[in-house]
N, CA, C and O atoms as a CHARMM CRD file, in Angstrom:
* protein
*
  316
    1    1 UNK  N     -1.48100  15.49500  -7.32000 PROA 1      0.00000
    2    1 UNK  CA    -1.24400  14.92200  -6.01000 PROA 1      0.00000
    3    1 UNK  C      0.12900  14.25600  -5.99900 PROA 1      0.00000
    4    1 UNK  O      0.50800  13.58200  -6.95700 PROA 1      0.00000
    5    2 UNK  N      0.86900  14.44700  -4.91000 PROA 2      0.00000
    6    2 UNK  CA     2.16700  13.78700  -4.80600 PROA 2      0.00000
    7    2 UNK  C      2.07000  12.61600  -3.81900 PROA 2      0.00000
    8    2 UNK  O      1.02100  12.39100  -3.21500 PROA 2      0.00000
    9    3 UNK  N      3.16000  11.88400  -3.66400 PROA 3      0.00000
   10    3 UNK  CA     3.17400  10.68700  -2.82400 PROA 3      0.00000
   11    3 UNK  C      2.80700  11.00500  -1.37200 PROA 3      0.00000
   12    3 UNK  O      2.05300  10.25800  -0.74900 PROA 3      0.00000
   13    4 UNK  N      3.32700  12.09300  -0.83800 PROA 4      0.00000
   14    4 UNK  CA     3.06300  12.45800   0.56100 PROA 4      0.00000
   15    4 UNK  C      1.57900  12.74900   0.79000 PROA 4      0.00000
   16    4 UNK  O      1.01300  12.34800   1.80700 PROA 4      0.00000
   17    5 UNK  N      0.96000  13.44000  -0.14700 PROA 5      0.00000
   18    5 UNK  CA    -0.47600  13.73000  -0.02800 PROA 5      0.00000
   19    5 UNK  C     -1.29900  12.44200  -0.08400 PROA 5      0.00000
   20    5 UNK  O     -2.23100  12.25400   0.69800 PROA 5      0.00000
   21    6 UNK  N     -0.94300  11.56800  -1.01200 PROA 6      0.00000
   22    6 UNK  CA    -1.65300  10.30000  -1.16400 PROA 6      0.00000
   23    6 UNK  C     -1.51900   9.47200   0.11100 PROA 6      0.00000
   24    6 UNK  O     -2.49300   8.89400   0.59200 PROA 6      0.00000
   25    7 UNK  N     -0.31300   9.42300   0.64700 PROA 7      0.00000
   26    7 UNK  CA    -0.04600   8.66800   1.85900 PROA 7      0.00000
   27    7 UNK  C     -0.86600   9.20100   3.02900 PROA 7      0.00000
   28    7 UNK  O     -1.49000   8.42600   3.75400 PROA 7      0.00000
   29    8 UNK  N     -0.86800  10.48700   3.21200 PROA 8      0.00000
   30    8 UNK  CA    -1.60600  11.11200   4.30500 PROA 8      0.00000
   31    8 UNK  C     -3.10300  10.82900   4.19000 PROA 8      0.00000
   32    8 UNK  O     -3.76200  10.50600   5.17800 PROA 8      0.00000
   33    9 UNK  N     -3.62200  10.95200   2.98100 PROA 9      0.00000
   34    9 UNK  CA    -5.04800  10.75500   2.73800 PROA 9      0.00000
   35    9 UNK  C     -5.47700   9.31200   3.04700 PROA 9      0.00000
   36    9 UNK  O     -6.50000   9.08800   3.69300 PROA 9      0.00000
   37   10 UNK  N     -4.68900   8.34800   2.58200 PROA 10     0.00000
   38   10 UNK  CA    -5.03200   6.93700   2.79400 PROA 10     0.00000
   39   10 UNK  C     -4.89200   6.55200   4.25800 PROA 10     0.00000
   40   10 UNK  O     -5.79100   5.92100   4.81400 PROA 10     0.00000
   41   11 UNK  N     -3.77900   6.91900   4.89600 PROA 11     0.00000
   42   11 UNK  CA    -3.56800   6.54500   6.29200 PROA 11     0.00000
   43   11 UNK  C     -4.65300   7.14100   7.17700 PROA 11     0.00000
   44   11 UNK  O     -5.16900   6.46200   8.06400 PROA 11     0.00000
   45   12 UNK  N     -4.99700   8.37200   6.95100 PROA 12     0.00000
   46   12 UNK  CA    -6.04500   9.03200   7.73500 PROA 12     0.00000
   47   12 UNK  C     -7.38700   8.30700   7.57500 PROA 12     0.00000
   48   12 UNK  O     -8.07700   8.04400   8.56000 PROA 12     0.00000
   49   13 UNK  N     -7.74600   7.99100   6.33700 PROA 13     0.00000
   50   13 UNK  CA    -9.02400   7.31700   6.06600 PROA 13     0.00000
   51   13 UNK  C     -9.05200   5.91700   6.67800 PROA 13     0.00000
   52   13 UNK  O    -10.07300   5.50600   7.23000 PROA 13     0.00000
   53   14 UNK  N     -7.94800   5.18300   6.58400 PROA 14     0.00000
   54   14 UNK  CA    -7.92300   3.82500   7.12500 PROA 14     0.00000
   55   14 UNK  C     -7.98900   3.83600   8.64600 PROA 14     0.00000
   56   14 UNK  O     -8.64300   2.97800   9.24000 PROA 14     0.00000
   57   15 UNK  N     -7.33300   4.78100   9.27700 PROA 15     0.00000
   58   15 UNK  CA    -7.38300   4.86600  10.74000 PROA 15     0.00000
   59   15 UNK  C     -8.79800   5.15400  11.22600 PROA 15     0.00000
   60   15 UNK  O     -9.20400   4.65700  12.27800 PROA 15     0.00000
   61   16 UNK  N     -9.54900   5.94600  10.47700 PROA 16     0.00000
   62   16 UNK  CA   -10.94100   6.23500  10.84600 PROA 16     0.00000
   63   16 UNK  C    -11.81500   4.98700  10.75400 PROA 16     0.00000
   64   16 UNK  O    -12.77800   4.84500  11.50800 PROA 16     0.00000
   65   17 UNK  N    -11.48500   4.09100   9.84100 PROA 17     0.00000
   66   17 UNK  CA   -12.30700   2.89800   9.61300 PROA 17     0.00000
   67   17 UNK  C    -11.81100   1.66500  10.36100 PROA 17     0.00000
   68   17 UNK  O    -12.41300   0.59800  10.24300 PROA 17     0.00000
   69   18 UNK  N    -10.72300   1.78600  11.13200 PROA 18     0.00000
   70   18 UNK  CA   -10.12000   0.62900  11.78700 PROA 18     0.00000
   71   18 UNK  C    -11.05200  -0.10500  12.74300 PROA 18     0.00000
   72   18 UNK  O    -10.89000  -1.30800  12.94800 PROA 18     0.00000
   73   19 UNK  N    -12.01200   0.58100  13.32800 PROA 19     0.00000
   74   19 UNK  CA   -12.91400  -0.07700  14.27600 PROA 19     0.00000
   75   19 UNK  C    -13.81700  -1.09600  13.58600 PROA 19     0.00000
   76   19 UNK  O    -14.26900  -2.05000  14.21900 PROA 19     0.00000
   77   20 UNK  N    -14.07800  -0.90600  12.31300 PROA 20     0.00000
   78   20 UNK  CA   -14.97000  -1.81300  11.60700 PROA 20     0.00000
   79   20 UNK  C    -14.26600  -2.68000  10.57000 PROA 20     0.00000
   80   20 UNK  O    -14.74400  -3.77000  10.25500 PROA 20     0.00000
   81   21 UNK  N    -13.15000  -2.22100  10.04000 PROA 21     0.00000
   82   21 UNK  CA   -12.43700  -2.95300   8.98700 PROA 21     0.00000
   83   21 UNK  C    -10.93800  -2.78600   9.16300 PROA 21     0.00000
   84   21 UNK  O    -10.46800  -1.72800   9.58300 PROA 21     0.00000
   85   22 UNK  N    -10.18400  -3.84200   8.83900 PROA 22     0.00000
   86   22 UNK  CA    -8.72900  -3.71600   8.89600 PROA 22     0.00000
   87   22 UNK  C     -8.08100  -3.93400   7.53000 PROA 22     0.00000
   88   22 UNK  O     -6.93600  -3.53800   7.31300 PROA 22     0.00000
   89   23 UNK  N     -8.80500  -4.55500   6.62100 PROA 23     0.00000
   90   23 UNK  CA    -8.28000  -4.81100   5.27100 PROA 23     0.00000
   91   23 UNK  C     -9.20800  -4.17800   4.23800 PROA 23     0.00000
   92   23 UNK  O    -10.42900  -4.17300   4.39600 PROA 23     0.00000
   93   24 UNK  N     -8.60800  -3.65000   3.19000 PROA 24     0.00000
   94   24 UNK  CA    -9.36900  -2.92300   2.17600 PROA 24     0.00000
   95   24 UNK  C     -8.96900  -3.39700   0.78600 PROA 24     0.00000
   96   24 UNK  O     -7.81300  -3.73600   0.53200 PROA 24     0.00000
   97   25 UNK  N     -9.94800  -3.41300  -0.10200 PROA 25     0.00000
   98   25 UNK  CA    -9.67600  -3.74500  -1.49700 PROA 25     0.00000
   99   25 UNK  C     -8.94300  -2.58800  -2.17200 PROA 25     0.00000
  100   25 UNK  O     -9.01700  -1.44200  -1.72800 PROA 25     0.00000
  101   26 UNK  N     -8.24600  -2.90900  -3.23800 PROA 26     0.00000
  102   26 UNK  CA    -7.52500  -1.90000  -4.00300 PROA 26     0.00000
  103   26 UNK  C     -8.46800  -0.78300  -4.45100 PROA 26     0.00000
  104   26 UNK  O     -8.11500   0.39600  -4.40200 PROA 26     0.00000
  105   27 UNK  N     -9.67200  -1.16600  -4.88900 PROA 27     0.00000
  106   27 UNK  CA   -10.63600  -0.15800  -5.35500 PROA 27     0.00000
  107   27 UNK  C    -11.08400   0.77700  -4.23100 PROA 27     0.00000
  108   27 UNK  O    -11.40900   1.93700  -4.48500 PROA 27     0.00000
  109   28 UNK  N    -11.10300   0.28100  -2.99200 PROA 28     0.00000
  110   28 UNK  CA   -11.41200   1.14400  -1.84800 PROA 28     0.00000
  111   28 UNK  C    -10.34700   2.23800  -1.72500 PROA 28     0.00000
  112   28 UNK  O    -10.66000   3.40900  -1.51000 PROA 28     0.00000
  113   29 UNK  N     -9.08500   1.82900  -1.86700 PROA 29     0.00000
  114   29 UNK  CA    -7.98300   2.79100  -1.74000 PROA 29     0.00000
  115   29 UNK  C     -7.97800   3.79600  -2.88500 PROA 29     0.00000
  116   29 UNK  O     -7.73900   4.98500  -2.66900 PROA 29     0.00000
  117   30 UNK  N     -8.23900   3.32700  -4.09200 PROA 30     0.00000
  118   30 UNK  CA    -8.27900   4.27100  -5.22000 PROA 30     0.00000
  119   30 UNK  C     -9.45800   5.22300  -5.06200 PROA 30     0.00000
  120   30 UNK  O     -9.38600   6.37300  -5.49500 PROA 30     0.00000
  121   31 UNK  N    -10.54000   4.75900  -4.45000 PROA 31     0.00000
  122   31 UNK  CA   -11.68200   5.63100  -4.16300 PROA 31     0.00000
  123   31 UNK  C    -11.33400   6.70200  -3.14600 PROA 31     0.00000
  124   31 UNK  O    -11.76800   7.84600  -3.27800 PROA 31     0.00000
  125   32 UNK  N    -10.55600   6.34500  -2.13400 PROA 32     0.00000
  126   32 UNK  CA   -10.10100   7.31900  -1.13400 PROA 32     0.00000
  127   32 UNK  C     -9.28300   8.41200  -1.81100 PROA 32     0.00000
  128   32 UNK  O     -9.40300   9.59100  -1.48100 PROA 32     0.00000
  129   33 UNK  N     -8.45000   8.00100  -2.76100 PROA 33     0.00000
  130   33 UNK  CA    -7.61400   8.96700  -3.48700 PROA 33     0.00000
  131   33 UNK  C     -8.39800   9.71600  -4.56700 PROA 33     0.00000
  132   33 UNK  O     -7.89900  10.67400  -5.15800 PROA 33     0.00000
  133   34 UNK  N     -9.62200   9.26900  -4.81500 PROA 34     0.00000
  134   34 UNK  CA   -10.46100   9.84300  -5.86600 PROA 34     0.00000
  135   34 UNK  C     -9.76300   9.78800  -7.22600 PROA 34     0.00000
  136   34 UNK  O     -9.74500  10.75500  -7.98700 PROA 34     0.00000
  137   35 UNK  N     -9.18700   8.60800  -7.49800 PROA 35     0.00000
  138   35 UNK  CA    -8.47700   8.38000  -8.75500 PROA 35     0.00000
  139   35 UNK  C     -8.96400   7.07800  -9.37400 PROA 35     0.00000
  140   35 UNK  O     -9.53600   6.22000  -8.70100 PROA 35     0.00000
  141   36 UNK  N     -8.72500   6.95900 -10.65300 PROA 36     0.00000
  142   36 UNK  CA    -8.96900   5.69500 -11.31600 PROA 36     0.00000
  143   36 UNK  C     -7.89300   4.72100 -10.82900 PROA 36     0.00000
  144   36 UNK  O     -6.78700   5.14400 -10.49100 PROA 36     0.00000
  145   37 UNK  N     -8.20600   3.41500 -10.78900 PROA 37     0.00000
  146   37 UNK  CA    -7.23700   2.43700 -10.27700 PROA 37     0.00000
  147   37 UNK  C     -5.86600   2.50800 -10.94400 PROA 37     0.00000
  148   37 UNK  O     -4.84600   2.37500 -10.26800 PROA 37     0.00000
  149   38 UNK  N     -5.82800   2.71200 -12.23000 PROA 38     0.00000
  150   38 UNK  CA    -4.54800   2.76500 -12.93200 PROA 38     0.00000
  151   38 UNK  C     -3.69000   3.93300 -12.43300 PROA 38     0.00000
  152   38 UNK  O     -2.47200   3.79900 -12.31600 PROA 38     0.00000
  153   39 UNK  N     -4.31900   5.07500 -12.14000 PROA 39     0.00000
  154   39 UNK  CA    -3.59400   6.24500 -11.64500 PROA 39     0.00000
  155   39 UNK  C     -3.14200   6.04400 -10.20000 PROA 39     0.00000
  156   39 UNK  O     -2.05700   6.48400  -9.81900 PROA 39     0.00000
  157   40 UNK  N     -3.97100   5.38200  -9.39800 PROA 40     0.00000
  158   40 UNK  CA    -3.68000   5.19400  -7.97300 PROA 40     0.00000
  159   40 UNK  C     -2.63000   4.11700  -7.72100 PROA 40     0.00000
  160   40 UNK  O     -2.00400   4.09700  -6.66100 PROA 40     0.00000
  161   41 UNK  N     -2.43400   3.22900  -8.68200 PROA 41     0.00000
  162   41 UNK  CA    -1.55500   2.07600  -8.49100 PROA 41     0.00000
  163   41 UNK  C     -0.14500   2.46000  -8.05700 PROA 41     0.00000
  164   41 UNK  O      0.40900   1.83600  -7.15200 PROA 41     0.00000
  165   42 UNK  N      0.44100   3.47100  -8.68000 PROA 42     0.00000
  166   42 UNK  CA     1.82600   3.83000  -8.33700 PROA 42     0.00000
  167   42 UNK  C      1.93100   4.33300  -6.90300 PROA 42     0.00000
  168   42 UNK  O      2.92200   4.05800  -6.22600 PROA 42     0.00000
  169   43 UNK  N      0.92500   5.06600  -6.43100 PROA 43     0.00000
  170   43 UNK  CA     0.95400   5.56800  -5.05400 PROA 43     0.00000
  171   43 UNK  C      0.79400   4.42700  -4.05100 PROA 43     0.00000
  172   43 UNK  O      1.52100   4.35100  -3.06100 PROA 43     0.00000
  173   44 UNK  N     -0.15100   3.55600  -4.31600 PROA 44     0.00000
  174   44 UNK  CA    -0.43900   2.44900  -3.39900 PROA 44     0.00000
  175   44 UNK  C      0.73000   1.47200  -3.36100 PROA 44     0.00000
  176   44 UNK  O      1.12900   1.03300  -2.28300 PROA 44     0.00000
  177   45 UNK  N      1.27700   1.12800  -4.50700 PROA 45     0.00000
  178   45 UNK  CA     2.42400   0.22100  -4.54300 PROA 45     0.00000
  179   45 UNK  C      3.62500   0.80700  -3.80500 PROA 45     0.00000
  180   45 UNK  O      4.33400   0.07700  -3.11300 PROA 45     0.00000
  181   46 UNK  N      3.86400   2.10100  -3.94100 PROA 46     0.00000
  182   46 UNK  CA     4.97900   2.73500  -3.24600 PROA 46     0.00000
  183   46 UNK  C      4.76500   2.70100  -1.73400 PROA 46     0.00000
  184   46 UNK  O      5.72500   2.56800  -0.97600 PROA 46     0.00000
  185   47 UNK  N      3.52200   2.82100  -1.29500 PROA 47     0.00000
  186   47 UNK  CA     3.23000   2.75200   0.13500 PROA 47     0.00000
  187   47 UNK  C      3.50000   1.34500   0.68200 PROA 47     0.00000
  188   47 UNK  O      3.91000   1.20000   1.83400 PROA 47     0.00000
  189   48 UNK  N      3.27700   0.32500  -0.12300 PROA 48     0.00000
  190   48 UNK  CA     3.59600  -1.04100   0.28800 PROA 48     0.00000
  191   48 UNK  C      5.11500  -1.20200   0.38700 PROA 48     0.00000
  192   48 UNK  O      5.62000  -1.76900   1.35500 PROA 48     0.00000
  193   49 UNK  N      5.83000  -0.70600  -0.60600 PROA 49     0.00000
  194   49 UNK  CA     7.29600  -0.78500  -0.60700 PROA 49     0.00000
  195   49 UNK  C      7.87300  -0.05800   0.60800 PROA 49     0.00000
  196   49 UNK  O      8.82700  -0.53700   1.22200 PROA 49     0.00000
  197   50 UNK  N      7.30100   1.09100   0.95500 PROA 50     0.00000
  198   50 UNK  CA     7.78100   1.89000   2.08400 PROA 50     0.00000
  199   50 UNK  C      7.34600   1.32600   3.43400 PROA 50     0.00000
  200   50 UNK  O      7.80300   1.80600   4.47100 PROA 50     0.00000
  201   51 UNK  N      6.47600   0.32100   3.44200 PROA 51     0.00000
  202   51 UNK  CA     6.02200  -0.28800   4.68800 PROA 51     0.00000
  203   51 UNK  C      4.87600   0.45000   5.36500 PROA 51     0.00000
  204   51 UNK  O      4.55900   0.16400   6.52000 PROA 51     0.00000
  205   52 UNK  N      4.25900   1.38200   4.67700 PROA 52     0.00000
  206   52 UNK  CA     3.13700   2.14500   5.23800 PROA 52     0.00000
  207   52 UNK  C      1.85700   1.31800   5.13800 PROA 52     0.00000
  208   52 UNK  O      1.00400   1.37400   6.02300 PROA 52     0.00000
  209   53 UNK  N      1.73100   0.56300   4.07200 PROA 53     0.00000
  210   53 UNK  CA     0.62500  -0.37900   3.89600 PROA 53     0.00000
  211   53 UNK  C      1.21700  -1.77200   3.78300 PROA 53     0.00000
  212   53 UNK  O      2.37000  -1.94000   3.38600 PROA 53     0.00000
  213   54 UNK  N      0.41300  -2.77200   4.13600 PROA 54     0.00000
  214   54 UNK  CA     0.84100  -4.14000   3.89500 PROA 54     0.00000
  215   54 UNK  C     -0.14100  -4.80100   2.94400 PROA 54     0.00000
  216   54 UNK  O     -1.34200  -4.53300   2.96600 PROA 54     0.00000
  217   55 UNK  N      0.39800  -5.65800   2.12300 PROA 55     0.00000
  218   55 UNK  CA    -0.37300  -6.39400   1.13900 PROA 55     0.00000
  219   55 UNK  C     -0.74400  -7.72700   1.75800 PROA 55     0.00000
  220   55 UNK  O      0.10100  -8.37800   2.37300 PROA 55     0.00000
  221   56 UNK  N     -1.99500  -8.14400   1.60800 PROA 56     0.00000
  222   56 UNK  CA    -2.45000  -9.41600   2.13400 PROA 56     0.00000
  223   56 UNK  C     -3.23600 -10.13900   1.05500 PROA 56     0.00000
  224   56 UNK  O     -4.06600  -9.53800   0.37400 PROA 56     0.00000
  225   57 UNK  N     -2.97600 -11.41900   0.90300 PROA 57     0.00000
  226   57 UNK  CA    -3.69000 -12.19700  -0.10300 PROA 57     0.00000
  227   57 UNK  C     -4.10100 -13.54100   0.47800 PROA 57     0.00000
  228   57 UNK  O     -3.32400 -14.19800   1.17000 PROA 57     0.00000
  229   58 UNK  N     -5.32600 -13.93700   0.18900 PROA 58     0.00000
  230   58 UNK  CA    -5.80500 -15.25200   0.60700 PROA 58     0.00000
  231   58 UNK  C     -5.60200 -16.26600  -0.50500 PROA 58     0.00000
  232   58 UNK  O     -5.91600 -17.44500  -0.34300 PROA 58     0.00000
  233   59 UNK  N     -5.09100 -15.81900  -1.60500 PROA 59     0.00000
  234   59 UNK  CA    -4.94900 -16.67000  -2.77200 PROA 59     0.00000
  235   59 UNK  C     -5.94000 -16.28100  -3.85100 PROA 59     0.00000
  236   59 UNK  O     -5.62000 -16.27100  -5.04000 PROA 59     0.00000
  237   60 UNK  N     -7.14900 -15.96000  -3.41500 PROA 60     0.00000
  238   60 UNK  CA    -8.16300 -15.54000  -4.38700 PROA 60     0.00000
  239   60 UNK  C     -8.51100 -14.06700  -4.22800 PROA 60     0.00000
  240   60 UNK  O     -9.05000 -13.45300  -5.14900 PROA 60     0.00000
  241   61 UNK  N     -8.20900 -13.50500  -3.08100 PROA 61     0.00000
  242   61 UNK  CA    -8.53900 -12.11000  -2.79500 PROA 61     0.00000
  243   61 UNK  C     -7.28900 -11.38000  -2.34200 PROA 61     0.00000
  244   61 UNK  O     -6.53000 -11.89200  -1.51800 PROA 61     0.00000
  245   62 UNK  N     -7.07300 -10.19200  -2.87200 PROA 62     0.00000
  246   62 UNK  CA    -5.94500  -9.36200  -2.45800 PROA 62     0.00000
  247   62 UNK  C     -6.47100  -8.11700  -1.76700 PROA 62     0.00000
  248   62 UNK  O     -7.38700  -7.45300  -2.25200 PROA 62     0.00000
  249   63 UNK  N     -5.87400  -7.81800  -0.63100 PROA 63     0.00000
  250   63 UNK  CA    -6.32500  -6.66600   0.13500 PROA 63     0.00000
  251   63 UNK  C     -5.11500  -5.93000   0.71100 PROA 63     0.00000
  252   63 UNK  O     -3.99300  -6.43400   0.68600 PROA 63     0.00000
  253   64 UNK  N     -5.36600  -4.74700   1.22000 PROA 64     0.00000
  254   64 UNK  CA    -4.32400  -3.90500   1.79800 PROA 64     0.00000
  255   64 UNK  C     -4.77900  -3.42300   3.16900 PROA 64     0.00000
  256   64 UNK  O     -5.97500  -3.28200   3.42200 PROA 64     0.00000
  257   65 UNK  N     -3.82700  -3.17500   4.04000 PROA 65     0.00000
  258   65 UNK  CA    -4.15600  -2.65000   5.35500 PROA 65     0.00000
  259   65 UNK  C     -2.93700  -2.00600   5.99700 PROA 65     0.00000
  260   65 UNK  O     -1.83000  -2.06300   5.46200 PROA 65     0.00000
  261   66 UNK  N     -3.15900  -1.40000   7.13600 PROA 66     0.00000
  262   66 UNK  CA    -2.05700  -0.82800   7.89600 PROA 66     0.00000
  263   66 UNK  C     -1.32300  -1.96900   8.59900 PROA 66     0.00000
  264   66 UNK  O     -1.97300  -2.87900   9.11400 PROA 66     0.00000
  265   67 UNK  N     -0.00400  -1.94600   8.63600 PROA 67     0.00000
  266   67 UNK  CA     0.75100  -3.03600   9.27200 PROA 67     0.00000
  267   67 UNK  C      0.36100  -3.22500  10.73600 PROA 67     0.00000
  268   67 UNK  O      0.18800  -2.25700  11.47700 PROA 67     0.00000
  269   68 UNK  N      0.22500  -4.48800  11.13700 PROA 68     0.00000
  270   68 UNK  CA    -0.07200  -4.80600  12.52400 PROA 68     0.00000
  271   68 UNK  C     -1.52300  -4.69300  12.92300 PROA 68     0.00000
  272   68 UNK  O     -1.83100  -4.71600  14.11400 PROA 68     0.00000
  273   69 UNK  N     -2.42500  -4.57200  11.96800 PROA 69     0.00000
  274   69 UNK  CA    -3.85000  -4.46300  12.29300 PROA 69     0.00000
  275   69 UNK  C     -4.58900  -5.69400  11.80600 PROA 69     0.00000
  276   69 UNK  O     -4.13700  -6.37300  10.88400 PROA 69     0.00000
  277   70 UNK  N     -5.70800  -5.97900  12.41400 PROA 70     0.00000
  278   70 UNK  CA    -6.54700  -7.08800  11.96900 PROA 70     0.00000
  279   70 UNK  C     -6.26700  -8.36800  12.70400 PROA 70     0.00000
  280   70 UNK  O     -5.28900  -8.47800  13.44300 PROA 70     0.00000
  281   71 UNK  N     -7.14500  -9.34900  12.49300 PROA 71     0.00000
  282   71 UNK  CA    -7.04900 -10.63300  13.16400 PROA 71     0.00000
  283   71 UNK  C     -5.80000 -11.40700  12.74400 PROA 71     0.00000
  284   71 UNK  O     -5.17000 -12.06100  13.57500 PROA 71     0.00000
  285   72 UNK  N     -5.44200 -11.33900  11.47400 PROA 72     0.00000
  286   72 UNK  CA    -4.28400 -12.07700  10.99700 PROA 72     0.00000
  287   72 UNK  C     -2.99000 -11.57600  11.65100 PROA 72     0.00000
  288   72 UNK  O     -2.07700 -12.36500  11.89400 PROA 72     0.00000
  289   73 UNK  N     -2.90900 -10.30900  11.93000 PROA 73     0.00000
  290   73 UNK  CA    -1.69500  -9.74800  12.53700 PROA 73     0.00000
  291   73 UNK  C     -1.43100 -10.39600  13.88400 PROA 73     0.00000
  292   73 UNK  O     -0.28300 -10.70800  14.20100 PROA 73     0.00000
  293   74 UNK  N     -2.47300 -10.60600  14.68700 PROA 74     0.00000
  294   74 UNK  CA    -2.31500 -11.26100  15.97400 PROA 74     0.00000
  295   74 UNK  C     -1.87900 -12.70100  15.82500 PROA 74     0.00000
  296   74 UNK  O     -1.01700 -13.17000  16.56900 PROA 74     0.00000
  297   75 UNK  N     -2.45700 -13.40200  14.88100 PROA 75     0.00000
  298   75 UNK  CA    -2.12000 -14.80700  14.66300 PROA 75     0.00000
  299   75 UNK  C     -0.71000 -14.96700  14.09900 PROA 75     0.00000
  300   75 UNK  O     -0.01000 -15.91400  14.45600 PROA 75     0.00000
  301   76 UNK  N     -0.29300 -14.07500  13.24300 PROA 76     0.00000
  302   76 UNK  CA     1.02200 -14.16700  12.61800 PROA 76     0.00000
  303   76 UNK  C      2.13900 -13.82700  13.60600 PROA 76     0.00000
  304   76 UNK  O      3.26800 -14.28400  13.43000 PROA 76     0.00000
  305   77 UNK  N      1.84900 -13.04200  14.62900 PROA 77     0.00000
  306   77 UNK  CA     2.88000 -12.62700  15.57500 PROA 77     0.00000
  307   77 UNK  C      3.02800 -13.56900  16.74800 PROA 77     0.00000
  308   77 UNK  O      3.79700 -13.27300  17.66200 PROA 77     0.00000
  309   78 UNK  N      2.32400 -14.69500  16.76600 PROA 78     0.00000
  310   78 UNK  CA     2.37800 -15.62500  17.89400 PROA 78     0.00000
  311   78 UNK  C      3.50200 -16.62600  17.78800 PROA 78     0.00000
  312   78 UNK  O      3.53300 -17.56700  18.58100 PROA 78     0.00000
  313   79 UNK  N      4.41800 -16.48600  16.86800 PROA 79     0.00000
  314   79 UNK  CA     5.50200 -17.45500  16.65700 PROA 79     0.00000
  315   79 UNK  C      6.26600 -17.74900  17.90600 PROA 79     0.00000
  316   79 UNK  O      7.20500 -18.54500  17.88200 PROA 79     0.00000
């Protein structure tokens, strides 16, 4: 699998689930790619660098999502 395939697979899966969830655990994303977390890490990290995914952390929990989605996105854009 190359970066473009990984990107397409994750974005498609997340868009389907947007009605119920906006943030996903790393293991959710590696499951979408059908890879072990160590193998999926380079693809997921590159998607964050490219701005396709955004990284979100509460301090104790780290999650990923599509930019501009979820409750936090609305609150953060009210500046």
